[in-house]
C-alpha positions as CSV (number, residue, x, y, z in Angstrom):
1,M,-18.7,12.0,-14.1
2,S,-15.8,11.7,-16.9
3,I,-15.2,15.1,-16.6
4,L,-14.4,14.6,-12.9
5,F,-11.8,11.7,-14.1
6,H,-10.2,13.5,-17.0
7,A,-9.8,17.1,-15.3
8,Y,-6.8,16.1,-13.6
9,P,-4.5,16.7,-16.0
10,L,-5.5,20.2,-16.3
11,A,-5.1,20.4,-12.1
12,R,-1.4,19.1,-12.3
13,P,0.3,21.8,-13.3
14,A,-0.8,23.8,-10.3
15,L,-0.6,21.2,-8.0
16,F,3.1,20.2,-9.2
17,A,3.6,24.2,-8.5
18,M,3.5,23.4,-5.0
19,D,5.7,21.4,-2.9
20,A,4.9,17.6,-3.1
21,E,3.5,17.1,0.4
22,T,1.4,20.1,0.4
23,A,0.2,19.4,-3.1
24,H,-0.6,15.7,-1.6
25,E,-2.8,17.4,1.2
26,V,-4.6,19.8,-1.1
27,T,-5.5,16.9,-3.4
28,L,-6.6,14.7,-0.7
29,S,-9.0,17.8,0.8
30,S,-10.2,18.6,-2.7
31,L,-11.1,14.8,-3.3
32,Q,-13.1,14.5,0.2
33,R,-14.8,18.0,-0.4
34,A,-16.1,16.4,-3.9
35,Y,-17.4,13.1,-2.0
36,E,-19.1,15.4,0.7
37,C,-21.1,17.2,-1.7
38,G,-21.9,14.3,-4.1
39,A,-19.9,15.0,-6.9
40,T,-18.1,11.7,-6.9
41,R,-20.7,9.3,-5.5
42,K,-21.8,7.5,-8.6
43,L,-18.2,7.2,-9.7
44,L,-17.6,3.9,-8.4
45,H,-20.9,2.1,-10.1
46,A,-19.6,3.8,-13.4
47,Q,-16.6,2.1,-13.1
48,P,-16.1,-1.6,-15.2
49,K,-16.4,-4.7,-13.2
50,A,-13.8,-7.3,-13.0
51,P,-14.5,-9.8,-9.7
52,C,-11.9,-11.6,-8.2
53,T,-11.1,-13.5,-5.0
54,L,-8.2,-12.3,-3.1
55,M,-7.0,-14.1,0.6
56,G,-10.5,-15.5,0.7
57,M,-12.2,-12.1,0.0
58,Q,-14.8,-11.3,-2.8
59,L,-13.5,-8.2,-4.5
60,A,-15.3,-5.9,-7.3
61,N,-12.1,-5.7,-9.2
62,P,-8.2,-6.3,-8.4
63,I,-6.9,-3.0,-8.7
64,G,-6.6,-1.6,-5.2
65,L,-5.2,1.6,-3.4
66,A,-1.5,0.9,-1.7
67,A,-0.9,1.9,1.5
68,G,1.1,5.5,2.2
69,L,-1.3,7.6,0.5
70,D,-4.3,8.0,3.4
71,K,-1.8,7.0,6.4
72,N,-4.7,8.0,9.0
73,G,-7.6,6.4,7.5
74,A,-9.0,9.7,7.2
75,Y,-10.2,9.7,3.5
76,I,-11.3,6.0,2.7
77,D,-15.2,6.8,1.1
78,A,-13.5,9.3,-1.1
79,L,-10.9,7.4,-2.1
80,G,-13.1,4.1,-2.5
81,N,-15.3,5.7,-5.0
82,L,-12.7,6.2,-7.5
83,G,-13.4,2.7,-8.4
84,F,-10.8,0.6,-6.3
85,G,-11.8,-2.9,-5.5
86,F,-10.1,-2.8,-2.5
87,I,-8.4,0.3,-0.2
88,E,-5.3,-0.2,2.1
89,V,-4.8,2.8,4.5
90,G,-2.0,3.3,7.1
91,T,1.3,2.8,7.7
92,V,-0.3,3.4,11.6
93,T,2.0,3.1,14.6
94,P,1.1,2.6,18.2
95,R,1.7,6.1,19.3
96,A,1.3,9.5,17.0
97,Q,4.5,10.3,15.5
98,P,5.6,13.7,13.3
99,G,7.8,11.4,10.9
100,N,11.3,12.8,9.6
101,P,12.0,16.8,9.2
102,K,10.4,18.7,6.0
103,P,11.0,18.7,3.1
104,R,10.7,14.9,2.9
105,M,8.9,14.3,-0.4
106,F,10.5,15.0,-4.1
107,R,9.0,14.9,-7.6
108,L,11.3,13.5,-10.2
109,P,8.9,14.1,-13.2
110,R,11.6,12.9,-15.9
111,A,11.3,9.5,-14.4
112,N,7.5,9.8,-13.1
113,A,8.7,9.1,-9.7
114,L,8.9,10.4,-6.2
115,I,11.4,10.2,-3.5
116,N,9.7,10.0,0.0
117,R,11.3,9.9,3.3
118,L,8.0,10.5,5.3
119,G,9.0,8.6,8.2
120,F,5.6,6.8,9.1
121,N,4.1,10.3,10.2
122,N,0.6,9.4,11.3
123,Q,-1.9,10.5,14.3
124,G,-1.5,7.4,16.1
125,L,-3.4,3.9,16.5
126,E,-6.6,5.7,18.5
127,A,-7.1,8.3,15.7
128,F,-6.7,6.1,13.0
129,L,-9.3,3.5,14.5
130,A,-11.8,6.3,14.9
131,N,-11.6,7.4,11.3
132,V,-11.7,3.9,10.0
133,Q,-14.8,3.2,12.3
134,R,-16.3,6.3,10.8
135,S,-16.0,5.3,7.2
136,E,-19.0,3.8,5.2
137,W,-16.7,1.7,2.8
138,R,-16.6,-1.4,4.6
139,K,-20.3,-1.0,5.5
140,Q,-21.3,-1.0,1.7
141,G,-19.2,-3.9,1.0
142,G,-15.7,-2.5,0.1
143,I,-12.6,-4.3,1.4
144,L,-10.3,-2.4,3.8
145,G,-6.8,-3.4,4.4
146,L,-5.3,-1.9,7.5
147,N,-1.0,-1.7,7.5
148,I,0.6,-1.5,10.8
149,G,4.2,-0.7,11.6
150,K,6.6,0.4,14.4
151,N,7.2,3.4,15.9
152,A,10.6,5.2,15.4
153,D,11.6,5.4,18.8
154,T,11.0,1.8,19.6
155,P,14.3,-0.2,19.6
156,I,14.2,-2.7,16.8
157,E,14.5,-5.5,19.1
158,R,11.1,-4.9,20.7
159,A,9.7,-4.0,17.3
160,A,7.0,-7.1,18.0
161,D,5.7,-4.9,20.8
162,D,4.6,-2.4,18.5
163,Y,3.1,-4.8,15.9
164,L,1.2,-6.7,18.2
165,I,-0.4,-3.6,19.5
166,G,-1.3,-2.5,15.9
167,L,-2.5,-6.0,15.2
168,E,-5.1,-6.4,18.3
169,G,-6.1,-2.8,17.6
170,V,-7.0,-2.9,14.0
171,Y,-8.4,-6.7,13.6
172,P,-11.9,-6.1,14.7
173,H,-11.9,-3.4,11.8
174,A,-9.8,-4.8,9.1
175,D,-10.8,-6.9,6.3
176,Y,-7.1,-7.9,6.1
177,V,-4.0,-6.6,8.1
178,T,-0.5,-5.8,6.1
179,V,2.9,-5.9,8.0
180,N,4.8,-3.5,6.9
181,I,8.7,-4.6,7.8
182,S,9.9,-2.6,4.3
183,S,9.8,1.0,4.6
184,P,13.5,2.2,4.3
185,N,12.7,5.2,6.4
186,T,12.4,3.9,9.9
187,K,16.0,3.0,10.9
188,N,16.6,-0.5,10.7
189,L,13.1,-1.8,9.9
190,R,14.1,-3.7,7.0
191,A,16.5,-5.7,9.0
192,L,13.0,-7.6,10.1
193,Q,12.9,-9.0,6.6
194,S,16.0,-11.3,7.4
195,G,15.2,-14.8,8.2
196,D,15.6,-15.5,12.2
197,E,14.1,-12.0,12.7
198,L,11.4,-12.5,10.3
199,S,10.2,-15.9,11.6
200,A,10.5,-14.6,15.4
201,L,7.9,-11.5,14.5
202,L,5.7,-13.5,12.5
203,G,5.6,-15.9,15.0
204,Q,4.5,-13.8,17.5
205,L,1.9,-12.3,15.2
206,A,0.5,-15.6,14.2
207,D,0.0,-16.5,18.1
208,K,-1.6,-13.2,18.4
209,R,-3.9,-13.9,15.6
210,R,-5.1,-17.3,17.0
211,A,-6.0,-15.4,19.9
212,L,-7.9,-12.5,18.5
213,E,-9.8,-15.2,15.9
214,D,-11.1,-17.0,19.1
215,Q,-12.1,-13.6,20.5
216,H,-13.7,-12.4,17.7
217,Q,-14.8,-15.3,15.9
218,R,-13.5,-14.5,12.7
219,R,-10.0,-15.1,11.0
220,V,-8.5,-12.1,9.5
221,P,-6.1,-12.6,6.4
222,M,-2.6,-11.4,7.3
223,A,-0.3,-10.0,4.8
224,V,3.6,-9.0,4.6
225,K,5.1,-6.0,2.6
226,I,8.5,-6.6,1.4
227,A,11.2,-4.4,-0.3
228,P,12.2,-4.3,-4.1
229,D,16.0,-4.5,-2.8
230,L,16.3,-8.0,-2.0
231,T,18.3,-10.9,-3.4
232,E,17.0,-14.0,-5.0
233,E,18.2,-15.8,-1.6
234,Q,16.7,-13.3,0.5
235,I,13.3,-13.6,-1.5
236,D,13.6,-17.4,-1.1
237,A,13.9,-17.3,2.4
238,I,11.1,-14.9,2.8
239,A,8.9,-17.5,0.6
240,D,10.1,-20.3,2.8
241,I,9.1,-18.5,6.1
242,L,5.8,-16.9,5.2
243,P,3.7,-20.1,4.7
244,R,5.0,-21.6,8.0
245,H,3.3,-19.0,10.1
246,G,0.2,-19.0,8.2
247,I,0.5,-15.8,6.6
248,D,-1.9,-15.2,3.8
249,G,-0.5,-12.8,1.1
250,V,2.6,-10.8,0.4
251,I,2.7,-7.4,-1.2
252,A,5.7,-7.0,-3.6
253,T,7.0,-4.1,-3.2
254,N,7.6,-1.1,-1.5
255,T,9.8,1.6,-2.6
256,T,13.5,0.8,-3.4
257,L,16.8,2.3,-2.2
258,S,18.2,2.1,-5.8
259,R,18.7,5.3,-7.6
260,E,20.2,3.7,-10.9
261,A,17.4,4.4,-12.8
262,V,17.3,8.4,-11.7
263,A,21.0,9.0,-11.8
264,G,21.6,12.7,-12.5
265,Q,18.3,13.8,-12.2
266,A,17.1,16.7,-9.8
267,H,16.6,15.3,-6.3
268,A,17.9,11.9,-7.3
269,E,20.2,12.0,-4.0
270,E,17.5,12.9,-1.8
271,A,17.4,10.1,0.9
272,G,14.1,8.2,0.9
273,G,12.5,5.3,-0.8
274,L,12.1,5.9,-4.8
275,S,8.6,5.1,-5.9
276,G,7.0,5.1,-9.2
277,A,8.1,4.2,-12.9
278,P,11.4,3.1,-11.8
279,V,10.3,0.5,-9.4
280,H,8.1,-1.5,-11.9
281,E,10.8,-3.7,-13.3
282,L,12.4,-4.5,-9.7
283,S,8.8,-5.4,-8.6
284,L,8.1,-7.6,-11.3
285,A,11.3,-9.5,-10.7
286,V,10.2,-10.0,-7.3
287,I,6.8,-11.0,-8.2
288,R,8.1,-13.8,-10.4
289,R,10.5,-15.3,-8.0
290,L,7.9,-15.2,-5.2
291,K,5.5,-16.9,-7.7
292,Q,8.1,-19.4,-8.6
293,K,8.8,-20.3,-5.1
294,L,5.0,-20.1,-3.8
295,G,3.1,-21.1,-6.5
296,G,-0.3,-20.3,-5.6
297,S,-0.2,-21.0,-2.0
298,L,0.1,-17.5,-1.1
299,A,-1.7,-14.7,-2.3
300,I,0.8,-11.8,-4.3
301,I,-0.1,-8.4,-4.4
302,G,2.1,-6.4,-6.8
303,V,2.6,-2.8,-6.3
304,G,5.3,-0.3,-7.7
305,G,5.2,1.7,-10.6
306,V,2.1,1.2,-12.5
307,L,1.1,4.3,-14.4
308,S,-0.8,2.1,-17.2
309,G,-3.3,-0.6,-17.6
310,Q,-0.5,-2.5,-19.6
311,Q,1.5,-2.4,-16.5
312,A,-1.3,-3.6,-14.3
313,R,-1.5,-6.5,-16.7
314,E,2.1,-7.3,-16.5
315,K,1.9,-7.1,-12.9
316,M,-0.7,-10.2,-12.9
317,E,1.2,-12.0,-15.8
318,A,4.0,-12.2,-13.5
319,G,2.0,-13.6,-11.1
320,A,0.3,-10.9,-9.1
321,D,-3.2,-11.9,-7.9
322,A,-3.8,-8.3,-7.6
323,V,-2.3,-4.9,-8.1
324,Q,-2.2,-1.7,-5.9
325,L,-1.5,2.1,-7.4
326,Y,0.2,5.1,-5.7
327,T,2.4,7.1,-7.2
328,G,0.8,6.4,-10.7
329,L,-2.1,8.3,-9.4
330,I,0.0,11.2,-8.7
331,Y,1.2,11.2,-12.4
332,R,-1.9,10.2,-14.0
333,G,-5.0,11.2,-11.8
334,P,-8.0,8.9,-11.1
335,A,-8.7,7.8,-14.6
336,L,-5.5,5.6,-14.0
337,V,-7.8,3.4,-11.8
338,G,-10.4,2.3,-14.5
339,E,-7.8,1.9,-17.1
340,C,-6.3,-0.7,-15.0
341,V,-9.2,-2.6,-14.4
342,R,-10.4,-2.5,-18.1
343,A,-6.6,-3.7,-18.9
344,V,-6.6,-7.0,-16.4
345,A,-10.7,-7.6,-17.2
346,R,-9.3,-8.2,-20.9
347,R,-6.8,-11.2,-19.5
């Protein structure tokens, strides 16, 4: 079992010789084949344990997979067997859309970073839900978050329509729902983070959730994913608004538009969101501010630039209740999951 975890550094040079998006697809397909032939079925049980509670849910450990890696929910079971305490898939939009033109994903190896401008490329809500319902992860006790967004061609003033469609669709199949208002790759989307717009959107989503709770006789926690490029005043406003609408958690943070940490490197000027190591300190600052303002009233999920167990622990010491990984997996491979679980379990 350890061979599968530790073979990734041997495969990485070949993957990094490919276009970044192609390598992403090859890796997921290979992981799926390994899962289907039984090669990874026992990995989950070999991982260390660090039980915790998040938004009222019982997790095997507080290390999760961030949304974006599996946009269509097509690899939930294979990814779950890498030892995550929870999995988040999406972002899904009501209608299928191709995203932005290729190439749209770029590695910055010197910085252990990526830039992407994928643009919510996905197969749409119907295909997404079919994949989610086929997966066994939740049936076996895994915690699954479903991340919703708006279509690129939906006017920003009608954004709530798309989020309401998404919430209604995913609600019966989610352990929690994430409202993604912080991708830099959908025009004007981040405007939804500002006070009046955010309050109006969350008010409508809160009303819809109450109706869905009555319909399905279960309350599904809801989280909001925010950007790392917010001022302290903007963070404070968000921290004030979220509890008023019964939001259960905040995911801090998405990718950054800043290029300060990668200036002069190849691809540094590509448009899109920067993820990986340069985001770690940015997200820590947001987490600390949120914790200061929210106390323990909302769960905080820390994401951005975790490439070691030490950095996962730093996220939690800053105030996060759980941590998500994405770009770190590309640079470190699946052994990073267990390393992070062990690091936070020692706290």
